[in-house]
C-alpha positions as CSV (number, residue, x, y, z in Angstrom):
1,X,36.3,157.9,78.4
2,X,38.2,156.1,81.1
3,X,36.6,152.8,82.1
4,X,35.5,152.6,85.7
5,X,37.1,150.0,87.9
6,X,34.9,147.0,88.6
7,X,36.0,145.2,91.8
8,X,33.7,142.3,91.2
9,X,35.7,141.1,88.2
10,X,38.7,140.6,90.5
11,X,36.9,139.2,93.6
12,X,38.7,135.9,93.2
13,X,42.1,137.5,93.8
14,X,43.7,138.0,97.2
15,X,43.3,141.5,98.5
16,X,45.2,143.9,100.7
17,X,43.5,146.4,103.1
18,X,45.1,149.8,103.0
19,X,45.2,152.3,105.8
20,X,42.8,154.6,104.0
21,X,40.1,151.8,104.2
22,X,39.8,150.8,100.5
23,X,40.7,147.4,99.3
24,X,43.3,146.7,96.5
25,X,43.4,143.3,94.7
26,X,46.8,141.8,93.9
27,X,47.5,140.3,90.5
28,X,49.7,137.1,90.3
29,X,52.5,139.2,88.8
30,X,52.3,141.7,91.7
31,X,52.4,138.8,94.2
32,X,55.4,137.3,92.5
33,X,57.3,140.6,92.6
34,X,56.5,141.0,96.3
35,X,57.7,137.5,97.0
36,X,61.0,138.1,95.2
37,X,61.5,141.4,97.0
38,X,61.0,139.8,100.4
39,X,63.0,136.7,99.7
40,X,65.9,136.3,102.1
41,X,65.1,139.4,104.2
42,X,63.9,137.4,107.2
43,X,66.6,134.8,106.9
44,X,68.4,134.3,110.2
45,X,66.3,137.0,111.9
46,X,65.1,134.7,114.7
47,X,68.3,132.6,114.9
48,X,69.2,131.9,118.5
49,X,65.9,133.0,119.8
50,X,63.5,130.5,121.5
51,X,60.4,129.6,119.5
52,X,57.4,131.8,120.3
53,X,55.3,128.7,121.3
54,X,58.0,127.0,123.4
55,X,56.5,125.6,126.6
56,X,53.0,126.6,125.6
57,X,50.2,124.0,125.1
58,X,47.0,124.5,123.3
59,X,44.0,124.3,125.7
60,X,41.8,121.2,125.4
61,X,38.8,123.4,124.5
62,X,40.6,124.9,121.6
63,X,41.8,121.5,120.3
64,X,38.3,120.1,120.5
65,X,37.0,123.0,118.5
66,X,39.7,122.6,115.8
67,X,39.0,118.8,115.7
68,X,35.2,119.3,115.3
69,X,35.8,122.0,112.6
70,X,38.1,119.7,110.6
71,X,35.9,116.6,110.7
72,X,34.8,115.5,107.3
73,X,37.1,118.0,105.5
74,X,39.8,116.9,103.1
75,X,43.2,118.1,104.3
76,X,45.0,116.3,101.5
77,X,45.8,117.5,98.0
78,X,43.0,118.6,95.8
79,X,42.0,115.9,93.3
80,X,44.1,113.2,94.9
81,X,41.7,112.0,97.7
82,X,39.9,108.7,97.4
83,X,36.1,109.3,97.6
84,X,35.6,106.2,99.6
85,X,38.9,106.2,101.5
86,X,39.8,107.9,104.8
87,X,40.5,111.6,104.9
88,X,43.7,112.6,103.1
89,X,44.2,109.1,101.5
90,X,45.3,108.9,97.8
91,X,42.9,107.7,95.1
92,X,43.6,104.5,93.3
93,X,44.4,106.3,90.1
94,X,47.1,108.5,91.8
95,X,48.6,105.5,93.6
96,X,48.9,103.6,90.3
97,X,50.6,106.6,88.7
98,X,53.1,106.8,91.6
99,X,53.7,103.1,91.4
100,X,54.3,103.2,87.6
101,X,56.7,106.1,88.0
102,X,58.8,104.3,90.6
103,X,58.7,100.8,89.0
104,X,62.1,99.8,87.8
105,X,63.9,102.8,89.3
106,X,67.1,102.1,91.3
107,X,69.0,104.4,93.6
108,X,72.3,105.6,92.2
109,X,75.6,104.8,93.9
110,X,76.0,108.4,94.9
111,X,72.6,108.4,96.6
112,X,73.4,105.1,98.4
113,X,76.7,106.6,99.6
114,X,75.1,109.8,100.9
115,X,72.4,107.8,102.7
116,X,75.0,105.5,104.3
117,X,77.1,108.5,105.5
118,X,74.0,110.2,106.9
119,X,72.9,107.0,108.8
120,X,76.4,106.5,110.2
121,X,76.5,110.1,111.3
122,X,73.2,109.8,113.1
123,X,74.3,106.6,114.9
124,X,77.2,108.5,116.3
125,X,74.9,111.3,117.6
126,X,74.1,110.6,121.3
127,X,70.8,112.6,121.0
128,X,69.6,110.4,118.1
129,X,70.6,107.2,119.9
130,X,68.8,108.3,123.0
131,X,65.7,109.1,120.9
132,X,65.7,105.7,119.3
133,X,66.3,104.0,122.6
134,X,63.2,105.8,124.1
135,X,61.1,104.6,121.2
136,X,62.3,101.1,121.6
137,X,61.6,101.0,125.3
138,X,58.2,102.5,124.8
139,X,57.0,99.4,122.7
140,X,59.2,96.7,124.3
141,X,57.6,93.7,126.1
142,X,54.2,94.1,127.5
143,X,54.1,97.8,126.4
144,X,53.8,96.7,122.8
145,X,50.2,97.2,121.8
146,X,50.4,94.3,119.3
147,X,50.9,91.9,122.2
148,X,47.5,92.7,123.7
149,X,44.9,90.0,123.0
150,X,42.2,92.5,122.0
151,X,44.6,94.3,119.6
152,X,45.9,91.0,118.1
153,X,42.3,89.9,117.5
154,X,41.4,93.2,115.8
155,X,44.5,93.1,113.6
156,X,43.7,89.5,112.6
157,X,40.1,90.4,111.6
158,X,41.3,93.4,109.6
159,X,43.9,91.3,107.7
160,X,41.4,88.5,107.1
161,X,38.8,90.9,105.7
162,X,41.5,92.5,103.4
163,X,42.6,89.1,102.1
164,X,39.0,88.0,101.6
165,X,37.6,91.1,99.9
166,X,40.7,92.4,98.0
167,X,42.8,89.7,96.3
168,X,45.1,92.4,94.9
169,X,46.1,93.3,98.5
170,X,48.1,90.0,98.9
171,X,49.6,90.4,95.4
172,X,50.8,93.9,96.2
173,X,52.1,92.8,99.6
174,X,54.1,89.9,98.2
175,X,55.4,92.0,95.3
176,X,56.6,94.5,97.8
177,X,58.4,91.8,99.7
178,X,60.1,90.7,96.5
179,X,59.3,87.0,97.1
180,X,61.5,84.5,95.2
181,X,61.6,80.7,95.2
182,X,63.8,79.3,97.9
183,X,66.3,76.4,97.4
184,X,63.6,73.7,98.0
185,X,61.1,75.3,95.8
186,X,63.7,75.8,93.0
187,X,64.6,72.1,93.3
188,X,60.9,71.0,93.0
189,X,60.4,73.5,90.1
190,X,63.3,71.8,88.2
191,X,61.9,68.4,89.0
192,X,58.4,69.3,87.8
193,X,59.8,70.6,84.5
194,X,61.5,67.2,83.9
195,X,58.5,65.1,85.0
196,X,55.9,67.3,83.3
197,X,57.6,69.7,80.9
198,X,55.9,73.1,80.5
199,X,52.9,72.0,82.7
200,X,53.5,73.7,86.0
201,X,54.6,77.2,86.9
202,X,55.8,78.7,90.1
203,X,53.2,81.3,91.3
204,X,54.2,81.5,94.9
205,X,55.4,85.1,94.4
206,X,51.8,86.3,94.5
207,X,51.1,86.0,90.8
208,X,48.0,83.9,91.5
209,X,45.7,84.4,94.5
210,X,42.7,82.1,95.1
211,X,40.3,83.2,97.8
212,X,43.0,85.0,99.7
213,X,45.6,82.2,99.5
214,X,48.6,81.9,97.2
215,X,49.6,78.4,95.9
216,X,53.2,77.4,95.1
217,X,52.7,75.8,91.7
218,X,49.9,75.9,89.2
219,X,49.1,74.1,86.0
220,X,49.3,76.4,83.0
221,X,47.7,74.2,80.3
222,X,44.0,74.5,81.3
223,X,43.9,71.9,84.1
224,X,42.7,73.2,87.5
225,X,45.6,71.5,89.4
226,X,47.7,73.0,92.1
227,X,50.9,71.7,93.9
228,X,51.8,72.9,97.4
229,X,55.3,72.4,98.9
230,X,55.2,72.1,102.7
231,X,58.4,72.9,104.5
232,X,59.2,70.6,107.4
233,X,59.5,73.5,109.9
234,X,56.7,75.9,109.0
235,X,54.1,73.2,108.2
236,X,55.1,70.6,110.8
237,X,51.6,70.7,112.4
238,X,49.6,71.1,109.2
239,X,48.2,68.1,107.4
240,X,47.1,70.2,104.5
241,X,43.4,69.2,104.6
242,X,42.2,72.8,105.2
243,X,44.1,74.1,102.2
244,X,42.9,71.3,99.9
245,X,39.3,72.0,101.0
246,X,39.9,75.7,100.4
247,X,41.0,75.3,96.8
248,X,38.3,72.7,96.2
249,X,35.7,75.4,96.7
250,X,37.1,77.1,93.6
251,X,37.3,73.9,91.6
252,X,41.0,73.1,92.0
253,X,42.6,69.8,92.8
254,X,45.6,70.1,95.1
255,X,48.7,67.9,95.7
256,X,50.7,68.4,98.9
257,X,54.4,67.5,98.7
258,X,56.4,67.7,101.9
259,X,60.1,68.8,102.0
260,X,61.2,65.5,103.5
261,X,59.6,63.5,100.7
262,X,62.0,65.1,98.2
263,X,64.7,62.8,99.5
264,X,63.0,60.0,97.6
265,X,62.7,61.2,94.1
266,X,61.1,58.0,92.7
267,X,58.3,58.3,95.2
268,X,57.7,62.0,94.4
269,X,57.7,61.2,90.7
270,X,55.0,58.6,91.1
271,X,53.0,60.9,93.3
272,X,53.2,63.7,90.7
273,X,52.4,61.4,87.8
274,X,49.4,59.9,89.6
275,X,48.2,63.5,90.3
276,X,48.8,64.5,86.7
277,X,47.0,61.4,85.4
278,X,45.7,62.9,82.2
279,X,49.1,62.7,80.4
280,X,50.7,60.1,82.5
281,X,51.7,57.7,79.7
282,X,53.1,60.6,77.7
283,X,55.1,61.9,80.7
284,X,56.4,58.5,81.5
285,X,57.8,58.2,78.0
286,X,60.0,61.3,78.5
287,X,63.7,60.8,79.2
288,X,63.3,61.8,82.9
289,X,66.8,60.8,84.2
290,X,68.6,61.6,80.9
291,X,70.6,64.7,80.1
292,X,72.8,66.8,82.4
293,X,70.5,66.9,85.4
294,X,70.2,63.8,87.6
295,X,67.6,63.9,90.4
296,X,68.3,60.4,91.7
297,X,70.1,61.6,94.7
298,X,67.2,63.7,96.0
299,X,67.4,67.1,97.7
300,X,70.6,67.9,99.7
């Protein structure tokens, strides 16, 4: 006896309404065949014709209805949204997977060449140049929202809260900027390795964040000691007291060395040895000016 068709078993499948009024459910295989049969048939059909919605604007009433209907709904990918994050944001797990998959990858020379050719072609296009000029003019001078006092204050508060509540945020930001020690920091790093071998490490690349701030050098042998290098330009109006007090809250002692002080190596040496007093006698016994490196001339 022929088994009677039960439509409830296939209620999850998409259906097609026939002219006779009954409904027919499509299997995945059937849908695939229809897709292959229709592929390429509409290609170029509307070429040269203006878009159907050109010059038309959605009424405000309709836009408000759509907005209210979509509020609270996830329009992102299923399973990727962060439960506590904004709508459509990726979860931490997905972001970590994406980060791991991209870590260490470099663009091929062919890809770089194609990108370069595309960019040069766009720059020669007057339409593209006019488009970029309009964007530039829209945010130039007083039109730039970031120059408004209320916007700057709001952005400052957002950044402070992020640095205060999420120490990994600063690490990720500095890692993205590919921070490396500059010439002055490299000089002080070599000097510290001669004065106190294997005692201090450069962590100014975001490796260590203490209360939303990143020190330049940190003791790696159990002592809670930090060394900050202050450049003559960027820290010309900073006496370092606020930073010393900040790290003191977390139990760290801090030594401030200014860029101009590196011209007098003997003074900096005594300053570091006094700060690193626990092993001062042992450090003084090391052949500090011996070997191939001579720091007597200071930083040039």
